[in-house]
C-alpha positions, 0 to 999 in steps of 0.5 A, spaced: 332 878 923 328 875 918 322 871 920 323 864 921 319 860 915 319 853 918 317 851 925 324 848 928 322 847 935 326 842 939 321 836 941 322 837 949 318 834 954 315 838 959 320 837 965 326 838 960 322 845 957 321 847 965 328 846 967 331 850 961 326 856 962 328 856 970 335 857 967 333 863 963 329 866 969 334 864 974 336 870 979 343 867 980 346 872 976 347 873 968 346 866 965 350 865 958 348 861 953 352 860 947 350 858 940 355 853 936 354 853 929 357 847 925 362 847 919 359 851 913 364 850 908 361 856 904 359 857 899 356 850 899 352 850 905 344 849 906 340 855 905 335 853 910 341 852 915 341 859 917 334 859 918 335 853 923 341 857 927 337 863 928 331 860 930 335 856 936 339 862 938 332 865 939 329 859 942 334 858 947 335 865 949 343 865 947 347 871 949 353 869 944 355 865 938 361 861 936 362 858 929 366 852 930 370 853 924 371 851 916 366 857 915 369 857 908 371 851 903 376 853 899 375 847 894 379 850 889 385 851 893 385 844 896 391 840 897 387 834 894 384 833 887 379 838 885 373 838 881 375 840 874 368 843 872 368 847 879 369 854 880 375 858 879 379 861 885 376 868 884 369 866 883 368 861 889 371 866 893 366 872 891 360 867 892 363 865 899 363 872 901 356 873 898 354 867 902 357 869 908 354 876 908 347 872 910 351 870 916 354 876 918 347 880 917 344 875 922 350 875 927 354 881 927 358 879 933 361 872 933 367 868 935 370 864 929 374 858 930 379 857 925 378 851 921 383 847 916 379 849 910 379 856 913 387 856 913 388 853 906 390 859 903 395 861 908 398 854 908 399 855 900 403 861 902 407 858 907 408 852 902 411 858 897 415 861 902 411 867 902 411 871 909 405 872 913 405 879 913 403 879 905 397 876 907 390 879 909 386 877 915 380 873 915 376 879 917 378 883 911 378 878 906 371 875 908 368 882 909 366 881 917 369 886 921 365 884 927 368 877 927 373 875 932 378 869 929 381 865 933 384 858 934 381 856 940 376 860 945 375 858 952 368 861 956 365 858 962 370 852 963 369 850 956 374 850 950 371 851 943 376 848 938 375 846 930 377 838 932 383 836 927 386 833 933 381 827 934 374 827 937 370 831 942 370 824 947 377 823 946 379 831 947 375 832 953 378 826 957 385 828 954 385 835 957 380 834 963 376 840 960 369 840 957 370 841 949 366 843 944 368 841 936 366 840 929 370 838 923 367 831 923 361 832 919 358 825 920 358 826 928 353 829 933 353 827 940 354 830 947 357 825 952 359 826 959 365 823 963 365 822 971 371 820 975 372 821 982 375 828 982 372 831 975 366 831 971 367 833 963 363 833 957 365 832 950 360 835 945 361 834 937 357 839 933 354 837 927 354 841 920 351 845 915 353 843 909 350 841 902 352 834 901 350 834 894 355 839 892 361 837 888 366 839 893 364 833 898 364 828 892 370 825 896 365 823 901 359 820 897 361 813 899 361 815 906 356 816 911 351 822 911 353 828 914 349 830 921 346 837 920 345 841 926 348 846 931 349 846 939 347 850 944 351 850 951 347 853 956 347 855 963 354 858 963 357 852 960 354 847 964 348 844 959 350 842 952 345 840 948 346 838 940 340 840 936 339 836 929 335 839 923 329 835 920 330 835 912 
C-alpha cells in the first residue's frame, strides 16, 4: 500500500486508546475488525478519501472491508435530469473504472453492497425489457474480480445495507438487529438502543464524494456531506464513526 501523506489519526483519549489496544491483543480468540467505506460515486470521489480509508484500516487493525454501496455514480444514466455538459456514458464509465482501480489495488478483497446508483443500468435494462442474462456482472464491468457484490451482508450479528429503506436508527429498531448503512450523504452517527431484552446499534456511515462535482448539483442547496468512514470493532460490538478533516 502507498505511504500515507497526511496524519489522519483519530484524537482519542488515553483510556479510549487503551481499550481499543486491549481488544487488539485480546486472548479471547480471533478479533474481527471491519472497515466500512462510505458511498464513493466514482468517478466523483475525493482523491484524499482513499488515503484516509487506508490509514483507518491500518490504525484499527481491520481484518476485512465492506463498501456500503454506490461505488459508481452512473450520472449519465440517471432517471433524474442530467448535466448537459457532463461526460457521456462511455467516458464516465471508463473514468470510473480507472478510479475504482485505485481502490481495488488497496483493497483487493472486499464485500460490496449494491447501491441504488450501482444498479442504475440494470434498472434501465428492466425498463427496456432486456433479460438480465444479457447483462454482465458488476465485477466484470468494473474489472474487480476479487470483490463480492451483494444486496445485504451479515457478520457478527451486524447487518450491512446500502440504506434506501430509511435511516440506520430506524432500521436497527425495526429489525432488532445491529445495522450499518450509507446512502444518506449528510449523516454520520452511531446510536445505541437498549431495552429489557435487547440492545442494538444503528451506524450511519459518511461518504467520500467530492461535493463540488457536477453530479451533485441537485444537492447544492442542502447540507454539506459528512466525509468519513466507520470501523466495527471487536467482532461487531463496537461501532466507531470516523470523520475526515478537510
